[in-house]
C-alpha positions as CSV (number, residue, x, y, z in Angstrom):
1,X,-39.9,-29.0,-79.3
2,X,-37.2,-26.4,-79.0
3,X,-34.5,-27.0,-76.3
4,X,-33.1,-23.8,-74.8
5,X,-29.6,-23.9,-73.2
6,X,-29.5,-22.7,-69.6
7,X,-27.0,-20.0,-70.3
8,X,-29.1,-18.5,-73.1
9,X,-31.9,-17.5,-70.6
10,X,-31.7,-14.5,-68.3
11,X,-31.7,-16.8,-65.2
12,X,-28.9,-18.9,-66.6
13,X,-26.8,-15.8,-67.3
14,X,-27.3,-14.5,-63.8
15,X,-26.2,-17.9,-62.4
16,X,-23.1,-18.0,-64.5
17,X,-22.3,-14.5,-63.3
18,X,-22.3,-15.6,-59.7
19,X,-19.7,-18.3,-60.2
20,X,-16.6,-17.8,-58.1
21,X,-13.6,-16.6,-60.0
22,X,-10.6,-18.7,-60.6
23,X,-7.9,-18.6,-57.8
24,X,-5.0,-16.5,-59.0
25,X,-1.7,-17.7,-57.4
26,X,0.7,-14.9,-56.3
27,X,3.9,-14.5,-58.2
28,X,7.0,-16.0,-56.7
29,X,10.7,-15.3,-57.2
30,X,13.2,-18.1,-57.8
31,X,16.1,-17.5,-55.3
32,X,19.3,-19.4,-54.6
33,X,19.8,-20.6,-51.1
34,X,22.2,-17.8,-50.1
35,X,19.8,-15.2,-51.5
36,X,16.9,-16.8,-49.7
37,X,18.7,-16.8,-46.4
38,X,19.6,-13.2,-46.9
39,X,16.0,-12.3,-47.7
40,X,14.8,-14.2,-44.6
41,X,17.2,-12.4,-42.4
42,X,16.1,-9.0,-43.7
43,X,12.4,-9.9,-43.4
44,X,12.8,-11.3,-39.8
45,X,14.5,-8.2,-38.7
46,X,11.7,-6.0,-40.0
47,X,9.0,-8.2,-38.5
48,X,10.9,-8.8,-35.2
49,X,11.2,-12.6,-35.6
50,X,14.6,-13.5,-34.1
51,X,13.8,-17.2,-33.6
52,X,12.8,-17.6,-37.3
53,X,15.9,-15.9,-38.3
54,X,18.1,-18.2,-36.2
55,X,16.3,-21.5,-36.9
56,X,14.9,-21.1,-40.5
57,X,17.9,-22.9,-42.1
58,X,18.1,-25.7,-39.5
59,X,14.4,-26.3,-39.7
60,X,14.5,-26.3,-43.5
61,X,17.2,-29.0,-43.5
62,X,15.1,-31.0,-41.0
63,X,12.0,-30.6,-43.1
64,X,13.8,-31.7,-46.2
65,X,15.1,-34.7,-44.4
66,X,11.6,-35.7,-43.1
67,X,10.1,-34.7,-46.5
68,X,7.6,-32.3,-44.9
69,X,5.3,-30.1,-47.0
70,X,5.8,-26.4,-47.3
71,X,2.9,-25.8,-44.9
72,X,4.3,-28.2,-42.4
73,X,7.6,-26.4,-42.5
74,X,6.0,-23.1,-42.1
75,X,4.0,-24.4,-39.1
76,X,7.3,-25.6,-37.5
77,X,9.0,-22.3,-38.0
78,X,6.0,-20.3,-36.6
79,X,5.6,-22.7,-33.6
80,X,9.3,-22.3,-32.8
81,X,8.9,-18.5,-32.8
82,X,5.8,-18.7,-30.6
83,X,7.4,-21.0,-28.1
84,X,10.5,-18.9,-27.8
85,X,8.5,-15.7,-27.5
86,X,6.4,-17.2,-24.7
87,X,9.6,-18.3,-22.9
88,X,11.1,-14.8,-23.2
89,X,7.8,-13.3,-21.9
90,X,7.9,-15.5,-18.9
91,X,11.4,-14.4,-18.1
92,X,10.5,-10.8,-18.5
93,X,7.4,-11.0,-16.3
94,X,9.4,-12.6,-13.5
95,X,12.1,-9.9,-13.8
96,X,9.5,-7.2,-13.8
97,X,7.9,-8.6,-10.6
98,X,11.1,-7.5,-8.7
99,X,11.4,-10.5,-6.4
100,X,14.2,-10.0,-3.9
101,X,15.4,-13.6,-4.3
102,X,14.4,-16.8,-6.1
103,X,11.8,-19.0,-4.3
104,X,9.7,-21.7,-5.9
105,X,6.7,-23.5,-4.6
106,X,8.2,-26.9,-5.3
107,X,11.1,-26.1,-2.9
108,X,8.7,-25.4,0.0
109,X,8.9,-27.8,3.0
110,X,5.2,-28.6,3.5
111,X,6.0,-30.6,6.7
112,X,6.8,-27.3,8.4
113,X,3.4,-25.9,7.5
114,X,0.8,-28.5,8.5
115,X,-2.1,-26.1,7.9
116,X,-1.2,-26.0,4.2
117,X,-2.2,-29.4,2.6
118,X,-0.8,-30.3,-0.8
119,X,-4.3,-30.0,-2.4
120,X,-4.6,-26.3,-1.2
121,X,-1.1,-25.6,-2.4
122,X,-1.9,-27.0,-5.8
123,X,-5.1,-24.9,-6.0
124,X,-3.1,-21.7,-5.2
125,X,-0.4,-22.6,-7.7
126,X,-3.0,-22.9,-10.5
127,X,-3.8,-19.2,-10.1
128,X,-7.6,-19.6,-10.2
129,X,-7.9,-17.3,-7.2
130,X,-6.1,-14.6,-9.1
131,X,-8.6,-14.9,-12.0
132,X,-11.4,-14.6,-9.4
133,X,-9.9,-11.6,-7.7
134,X,-9.6,-13.3,-4.4
135,X,-7.0,-12.3,-1.8
136,X,-4.4,-14.6,0.0
137,X,-3.3,-13.7,3.6
138,X,-0.3,-15.5,5.1
139,X,-0.1,-15.1,8.9
140,X,2.8,-16.5,11.1
141,X,5.9,-15.6,13.0
142,X,9.2,-14.8,11.4
143,X,11.0,-17.6,9.7
144,X,7.9,-19.8,9.2
145,X,7.9,-19.7,5.3
146,X,5.6,-16.7,4.6
147,X,7.9,-14.9,2.3
148,X,8.9,-18.1,0.6
149,X,5.3,-18.9,-0.1
150,X,4.5,-15.4,-1.1
151,X,7.4,-15.2,-3.7
152,X,6.6,-18.7,-4.9
153,X,3.0,-17.8,-5.6
154,X,4.1,-14.7,-7.4
155,X,6.7,-16.5,-9.4
156,X,4.1,-19.1,-10.5
157,X,1.6,-16.4,-11.5
158,X,4.3,-14.5,-13.5
159,X,5.3,-17.7,-15.3
160,X,1.7,-18.3,-16.3
161,X,1.7,-14.9,-18.1
162,X,0.3,-12.6,-15.3
163,X,1.6,-9.2,-14.4
164,X,2.9,-9.4,-10.8
165,X,4.8,-7.0,-8.5
166,X,6.4,-7.8,-5.2
167,X,6.9,-5.0,-2.7
168,X,7.2,-4.6,1.1
169,X,4.7,-2.5,2.9
170,X,7.3,0.1,3.9
171,X,8.6,0.3,0.3
172,X,5.2,0.8,-1.2
173,X,4.2,3.5,1.3
174,X,7.5,5.3,0.6
175,X,6.8,5.2,-3.1
176,X,3.3,6.5,-2.7
177,X,4.4,9.4,-0.5
178,X,7.1,10.3,-3.1
179,X,4.5,10.1,-5.9
180,X,2.1,12.3,-3.9
181,X,4.8,14.9,-3.3
182,X,5.6,14.9,-7.0
183,X,1.9,15.1,-7.9
184,X,2.1,11.7,-9.6
185,X,-0.1,9.7,-7.2
186,X,-2.9,9.0,-9.6
187,X,-0.4,7.5,-12.1
188,X,1.3,5.3,-9.5
189,X,-2.1,4.1,-8.1
190,X,-3.3,3.3,-11.6
191,X,-0.1,1.3,-12.3
192,X,-0.6,-0.8,-9.2
193,X,-4.3,-1.2,-10.0
194,X,-3.6,-2.7,-13.4
195,X,-1.5,-5.6,-11.9
196,X,-2.9,-9.1,-12.0
197,X,-1.3,-9.8,-8.6
198,X,0.2,-7.6,-5.9
199,X,2.5,-9.4,-3.4
200,X,2.6,-7.2,-0.3
201,X,5.2,-8.4,2.3
202,X,5.9,-7.4,5.9
203,X,2.5,-6.1,6.7
204,X,2.7,-5.1,10.4
205,X,6.5,-5.0,10.7
206,X,6.6,-1.2,10.8
207,X,4.1,1.4,12.1
208,X,2.6,3.7,9.5
209,X,1.8,7.3,10.0
210,X,-1.7,8.4,9.2
211,X,-0.7,9.7,5.7
212,X,1.1,6.5,4.7
213,X,-1.8,4.3,6.0
214,X,-4.3,6.3,4.0
215,X,-2.2,6.0,0.8
216,X,-1.8,2.3,1.3
217,X,-5.6,2.1,1.7
218,X,-6.0,3.7,-1.7
219,X,-4.1,0.8,-3.3
220,X,-6.1,-1.8,-1.4
221,X,-9.4,-0.1,-2.3
222,X,-8.4,0.2,-6.0
223,X,-7.9,-3.5,-6.2
224,X,-10.9,-4.6,-4.1
225,X,-12.8,-7.5,-5.8
226,X,-11.1,-6.7,-9.1
227,X,-7.5,-7.8,-8.7
228,X,-5.8,-10.0,-6.2
229,X,-3.5,-9.1,-3.3
230,X,-1.3,-11.7,-1.6
231,X,0.0,-10.3,1.7
232,X,2.1,-11.7,4.5
233,X,2.1,-10.5,8.1
234,X,3.7,-11.6,11.4
235,X,0.9,-10.1,13.4
236,X,-2.7,-11.4,13.8
237,X,-5.6,-9.3,12.6
238,X,-6.3,-8.1,16.2
239,X,-2.9,-6.3,16.2
240,X,-3.2,-4.5,12.9
241,X,-4.5,-1.5,14.7
242,X,-1.0,-0.8,15.9
243,X,0.2,-0.6,12.3
244,X,-2.5,1.6,10.8
245,X,-2.9,3.7,14.0
246,X,-6.6,4.5,13.2
247,X,-8.8,1.6,14.4
248,X,-11.4,2.3,11.8
249,X,-8.9,2.3,9.0
250,X,-7.4,-0.9,10.3
251,X,-10.8,-2.5,10.4
252,X,-11.5,-1.4,6.8
253,X,-8.2,-2.9,5.6
254,X,-8.8,-6.2,7.4
255,X,-12.4,-6.3,6.0
256,X,-11.2,-5.8,2.4
257,X,-8.2,-8.3,2.6
258,X,-10.3,-11.0,4.2
259,X,-13.4,-11.0,2.0
260,X,-13.4,-14.2,0.1
261,X,-9.8,-14.7,1.1
262,X,-7.6,-17.7,1.5
263,X,-6.1,-17.4,4.9
264,X,-3.1,-19.6,5.8
265,X,-1.5,-19.9,9.2
266,X,2.2,-20.7,8.8
267,X,2.7,-21.3,12.6
268,X,5.3,-20.1,15.1
269,X,8.2,-22.5,14.8
270,X,11.0,-20.8,12.8
271,X,12.8,-23.0,10.4
272,X,15.8,-20.8,10.7
273,X,16.0,-21.4,14.4
274,X,15.5,-25.1,13.8
275,X,18.4,-25.1,11.3
276,X,20.6,-23.2,13.7
277,X,19.9,-25.6,16.6
278,X,20.5,-28.6,14.4
279,X,23.8,-27.2,13.3
280,X,24.9,-26.5,16.8
281,X,23.9,-30.0,18.0
282,X,25.9,-31.5,15.2
283,X,29.0,-29.5,16.0
284,X,28.8,-30.2,19.7
285,X,28.6,-33.9,19.3
286,X,31.8,-35.5,20.8
287,X,33.9,-37.5,18.4
288,X,34.0,-41.3,18.7
289,X,36.7,-42.6,21.1
290,X,39.9,-43.9,19.4
291,X,40.1,-47.6,18.9
292,X,43.2,-49.2,20.6
293,X,45.8,-50.6,18.3
294,X,46.8,-54.3,18.8
295,X,50.1,-55.0,20.5
296,X,52.4,-56.8,18.0
297,X,54.5,-58.3,21.0
298,X,51.4,-59.9,22.5
299,X,51.3,-63.7,21.8
300,X,48.0,-65.4,21.2
301,X,46.5,-67.5,24.1
302,X,47.1,-71.2,23.2
303,X,44.0,-72.2,25.3
304,X,41.7,-69.8,23.2
305,X,39.6,-71.9,20.8
306,X,39.4,-70.4,17.3
307,X,36.0,-69.4,16.1
308,X,35.0,-71.6,13.2
309,X,32.5,-69.0,12.0
310,X,35.2,-66.3,11.4
311,X,37.3,-66.5,8.3
312,X,41.0,-66.4,8.7
313,X,43.0,-63.5,7.1
314,X,45.8,-65.9,6.3
315,X,46.7,-66.6,2.7
316,X,45.8,-70.1,1.3
317,X,49.5,-71.0,1.2
318,X,49.9,-70.2,4.9
319,X,46.8,-72.2,5.8
320,X,48.2,-75.2,3.9
């Protein structure tokens, strides 16, 4: 019987042709340490990797000390670049939000807002309502923590990587009017529509003319059920008609801002007023009366029994 080798048949030749080719390693250049550092610096500038440029040598020394593989060292370098880039992005997003001052949620005094339990604050801080396109409405008198809460929510959202913008109602209306006069209204409305969160402060503080109210309504409509708005107002919904002048427009604004909204009442007790009253009470408190000094010429009463429970201030030599 004749034995035929598999590669001599047509099927064997086709199977051999389908074999994966051998892996060809790329060529590498042997560089000295100074030359390698110079090459890394140039490449990092071209690729915009500032953290790799700054930490490559330090991480290389640490990797050699820990006897890490080349892949492990590369992972460390790239992770450092990603972490630093994420931190820089957080700082940039917070700056772009244009908050008037720094306020954080962890600094909020929850005892002054009994209607805001810690569980609700934690839910708002997570930003899930932003992903769902739900509004947040803060209602309360001046000095009750509305702006603190509004800026704190915006800061938390920006640090989570979301695009945020803080603006007062009057400032936004003025910007829209100027854009309309310059025939740039569509561009400005589109810019506000692309934000992940719009923090609108001082709703109801100033009366809006019909044109300004209609322009503000365009912003609210452009974000309806697609992107979140967090607003703060010192007036209840029943008084918003005085701000928007047109009752039907005011009703439409309230309808859009309250649909699936998180409404938080911050109360009427101003923390600024409480702090002022506490400071005045402390300053008006009379000082304690001065204690009379003992008379050195007064001789002790011989009939007065010494108290055995009190220790004498005399030295041991004097007591002996």
